[in-house]
N, C-alpha and C positions, 0 to 999 in steps of 0.2 A: 556529345557534351560540348557546350560553348567553349571557344578558345579564350584562355586568360591572357590579358595583356599585362606582362610583368614589368617590374621596375627596371630590370636589366635586359628586357627583350629576350629572355631565355624560355619562352613559353613552350618551345618544342621539346625541351628536355624533360625526361621522366623522373619524378622524384622516387627514389628507391623505397622510401617509407610510406608511399601512397598518400602523402600529404600534398595539397596543391602548393605550388610555389607562391611566395609572397607576391601579392598582386594588389593593384589598385582597382577596386570595383565600387562603383557608386551604389548608394542604397537602392536607388530605383532600379539599377541593373540587377542587383541581387534579387529583389522581389520578382522581377520580370524573368530573369534567365536562370537563376540558381536555386531559388527557394523551392521550386517544384521539380528540380532535377530528378529524373526517374532512376538514375544509377547511383547517385551519391547524395548524402545528406550534408549540407553545408550550413554553418552558422556564419554570422557576419560580425566582425569586430572592428568597428570604426574605419571601414574601408578595406579591410582584409578578409578574405575568405578563410574559414577554418573548417577543415573536414571533421565531421563528427565521427569519432572512432567507436568501435564496438567493444562490448564487454565479453568476458569469457563465460563458459557455460555455468560454472558454479555461481558466478555473480548473477547471471540471468535467473537461476533457480531461486536465489534469495529475493531478487526483484519480483519474480512471479508470485512467491508466497506472500510478500508484503502487499502487492497489489490486490491479491485476492482477499487478504485480511481487511484492507481498506474498503473494498467493495462490500464486504459483509457489514462493516460499520455503516456505510452510506445507505445500504438497503434498510437497515434498522433505524437510522437517523438521517434522513435525506436532506442534509443541510448544505450540500455542496455537490459539485460535479468534478469528475476526473477527466484529464485531457492527456492523451498520448499521441501515438502516431507521428511524433516529431513536429507537432504543432508548435510554432514559435511565438515569441512575444518580444516587443521592442522595449528596450531599457534606455531611457534618456538619463544619463549620468552626468555628474558635474563636469567631467573633462572629456567625455566621449559618448557615443551612441553604440549600442550593441543589439544584435538580434540573436537571442538564445532559444534553443529548442530542447527543453528538459525532457528526460526520459518519462517523467510523470509530473503533471501540474495539477493543482487543486484550486478550483474557483468556488469560493463560498457563494451561497445564494444571495447574501447581502452585500457582495462586492459591488462597488458603485458602477462597474462596467460589466453588464450581463454578458454571458456567453451564449452566442446564437448557434442554433443547430447547423447553420450554413457556414460558420466560421472555419476558415482554413488556417488562420492565425488568430491569436487572441489580442484584442485591442487594449486590454487593461494589463494589470500586474497580477500574476498568480499569487495566491495567499500562501501556498506551500509548493516547493519544488523538490523533486527527488531525482538524483543522478545515480545510476548504476555505474560505478567507476570504470573508466576506460584506461587500461594500464599498458597499452601497446608501446608507449614511449614515455619518457620523463615529461615531455611537453603535454601529452594527454593527461597525465596524472595531475600536473600543475594546473591545467585548465579547469579540472573539476574541483580540486582542493583549494586552489588559491584564487584564480581569476574569477570563476563563476561565483565563488563564495563572496568575494568582495563586490562583484557586480550585483548579485541578488540582494545583498544587504543594502547597498546604496540605492537600489531601485525600489526597496520597500517590500520585498518578499518576506513574510513574517517568520516562516520556518524553512529550513533547508536541511535535507537529509542526504547523506552520501552512503551508499551501500557498496560493500566490498566483500565478496564471498570468501576472501582469504583473511579478512579481519584486520588488514593493515591500515586501511584508510576510512573505515566505517566511522561516521560521526553524525551528530545531530545538533543543529544550531537553532537558536531563537533570537529574533531581533530585540535588542534592548533599547532603553530610552535614548541612548547615544547613536542609534541607528547603525550599530555594528552587531555582528553575531557573537553571542555568548553560548558556550556549550550548554546543552540541556542536561541538567544533573539528574541522573537516574534516581528513582526512589527505591525502596526496599525490593529485593529480588531482581535488581538491575532492570527496573521497568522504566521505559520512556513514556511520558505522558505528553500528549499534544495539547497546546492551548488554542491553536487554530481550530481543532476538531475536538470539542469537549467530550471526554469519555473514551476517546480513541487512545489505546495504549498497547504496548507489547514489550515482552522481555527481549533484551538484546541477544541473549543466547538462543532464543527461538528463531531468530533470523537465520542461524546456521543449522539448527536441528530441524526446523520446519515441521512442527507437529501437525498431525492430521486434523481434519475437521472434527472427527470423533473424539480426539483427545482434547480439543479446545472447547467443545460444548460444555463440559463439566469443569473447566479450568476457571477459577475465580477471576483471572486476569481478562479472559475473553468472553465469559458466558453471558455478559450483558448485551453483547452485540453480534456474537457468532451464532446464528440460527437460534435466537432465544425462543421462537415459536416451537421449534423442534424439541428444545430442552423442556419447555413447559408441557408439550404433548407427551414427552417421555415420562416426566414426573407424574402427569395425570394418569398415564397408563400404569405406572408403578403403583399409584394409590389405588386404582381400580383393581389391579391384580391382587394387591394385599387385601382389599375388602372381600374379593371373591375367595381368597384362601381362608380368611377368618370365618366367612360364612360357611365354607365347607367344613372347617374344623368344628364349628358349633353344631352343624348338622351331624357330623360323625359322633360327637360326644353325646348328642341327644339319642342317636341310634344305639350307642353302647349302653346308655342308661336304660333305654326301653328293653333291650335284650336282657340285661341283668334283672330287671323287674319281672320280665316274663319267666325267667329261670326260677326266680324265687316263688312265683305263683305256682309253677309246675311242681316245685318241691313240696308245696302245701296241698297238692292234689287238685289244684284249680287250673282249668284250661283257660289261658289268656283270651282265646277267641270268644269264650262265653261272656266276657265282660264287655265286648263290643256292642 
């Protein structure tokens, strides 16, 4: 890992919290030496490196469920692309420049800056950013809940979601006319609806309970975009099964009527076979 040149020349000291010491790193050096660091993920905040901390397992499970839900939506309505793997983007803000690497970014197909298959960083501004909370320290929490929130709003990210498996910091924001984030108000059943992704919605409680695909297929909240083809095929199969059952019932009723008629003929001394 490259050696950091710190403000007080204490680069040889090890930070016990595994955060890099405050350092002056030019943006060009960041892109050249630190953006592709194989051992550590760094963001860049106006000349300072910031180590991107990790989330705990329960928050990862929440993030994984949310990501899979979003992928179901985009397979049904392919209006955007998702970006992960710590791909960063540059935010030119009124008083500083930062390079952030959200846990999940969404780029709409109509975003003025297209996302190239060869991009290792995104040259535009994400339409939606998601951060799985990093809560190893107070500074990590404040970075996700305050610093990035303010930066993403000032940079024009239309929606920002914070996921926390412990439900302490989970929040959903949308950019308003004043270019600041306002909390997205849930509708009935505590449902969050995205405006960036029309039709994409989820219950806040489901982020914690993480219902299965089988449960979501028939759930009115999700059935329009979670395997709708499967649901339609299932409904068609149910219709066909009902039709077969009804046909079998009609055939059985006809057989019973024929048997009863044959018994009546035999009671009159007539062999039913003689009538054939």
